[in-house]
C-alpha positions in Angstrom: 7.8 -15.1 -6.0 4.4 -15.2 -7.4 3.9 -13.7 -10.9 0.2 -14.3 -10.8 -2.3 -11.3 -10.9 -3.2 -9.7 -7.7 -6.6 -10.8 -6.3 -8.9 -8.5 -4.3 -8.0 -10.1 -0.9 -4.2 -9.7 -1.7 -4.7 -6.1 -2.7 -6.4 -5.4 0.6 -3.6 -7.1 2.5 -1.1 -5.0 0.5 -3.1 -1.8 1.3 -3.0 -2.8 5.1 0.8 -3.4 5.0 1.3 -0.1 3.0 -0.6 1.8 5.8 1.8 0.5 8.4 4.8 1.3 6.1 3.3 4.9 5.3 2.9 5.5 9.0 6.4 4.5 9.8 8.1 6.3 6.8 5.9 9.2 6.2 6.0 11.5 3.1 2.6 10.3 1.6 3.0 9.7 -2.3 6.8 9.8 -2.1 9.6 7.3 -1.6 7.6 4.8 -3.6 10.4 2.5 -4.4 11.6 2.2 -0.8 8.1 1.7 0.5 7.2 -0.9 -2.1 10.2 -3.0 -1.1 9.1 -2.7 2.5 5.6 -3.7 1.8 6.9 -6.6 -0.2 9.0 -7.8 2.9 5.8 -7.4 5.0 3.8 -9.4 2.6 6.5 -12.2 2.7 6.2 -12.3 6.6 2.3 -12.8 6.0 3.0 -15.8 3.6 2.1 -13.6 0.5 4.9 -14.1 -1.9 5.0 -11.4 -4.6 8.2 -10.1 -6.5 9.3 -6.5 -5.8 8.4 -5.3 -9.3 4.9 -6.4 -9.0 4.6 -4.7 -5.6 6.1 -1.5 -7.2 3.6 -1.8 -10.1 0.7 -2.2 -7.9 1.8 0.7 -5.6 1.9 3.1 -8.7 -1.4 1.8 -10.0 -3.0 2.5 -6.7 -1.3 5.8 -6.4 -2.8 6.8 -9.7 -6.2 5.5 -8.6 -6.1 7.7 -5.7 -5.2 10.8 -7.8 -8.3 9.8 -10.0 -10.6 9.4 -7.2 -9.5 12.7 -5.6 -10.1 14.6 -8.9 -13.4 13.0 -9.3 -14.7 13.5 -5.6 -16.6 16.7 -6.6 -18.8 14.7 -9.1 -22.5 14.4 -8.5 -21.9 10.7 -8.4 -18.3 10.1 -7.3 -16.5 7.1 -8.8 -16.7 3.9 -6.8 -13.7 2.0 -5.5 -13.5 -0.7 -2.9 -10.0 0.7 -2.0 -11.1 4.3 -1.5 -10.9 4.1 2.2 -7.6 2.3 2.5 -6.0 4.9 -0.1 -7.4 7.9 1.9 -5.9 6.5 5.0 -2.5 6.1 3.2 -2.4 9.5 1.4 -4.2 11.8 3.8 -1.8 12.7 6.8 -5.1 13.5 8.9 -6.1 9.7 8.5 -2.8 8.3 9.7 -3.3 9.2 13.4 -5.4 6.1 14.1 -4.4 2.5 14.7 -3.1 0.7 11.8 -3.1 -3.2 12.0 0.2 -4.9 11.9 3.4 -4.8 13.8 5.9 -1.9 13.5 8.6 -2.2 11.1 11.1 -2.0 14.0 10.0 -5.5 14.9 10.6 -7.2 11.6 13.7 -8.6 9.9 14.0 -6.8 6.6 16.8 -8.5 4.7 15.3 -10.9 2.3 13.7 -8.8 -0.5 16.3 -7.8 -3.1 16.1 -5.5 -6.0 
């Protein structure tokens, strides 16, 4: 596993995979530990090797970012984040109806990431 900081492209891949997991599992904003483990597994299949704790920490950080962005949405000049669209698709059930890139969880072997 990699203990290096997350790069912008890695975070975007993480968010894409989180969208797939979110669509499969549902319950936006809940079951974070389960979802981070599944995202970690999906990253592994894409050749991105991060440990589960790093995935969990990033998921919590991004969840907090979404909360901040949502609170600040009504400002005259809303806060900017390059991840806003991804986070809205993850946390807003109305945004989860469209196509999400990546294979369904049903088609992946999920047994290699351990807590």
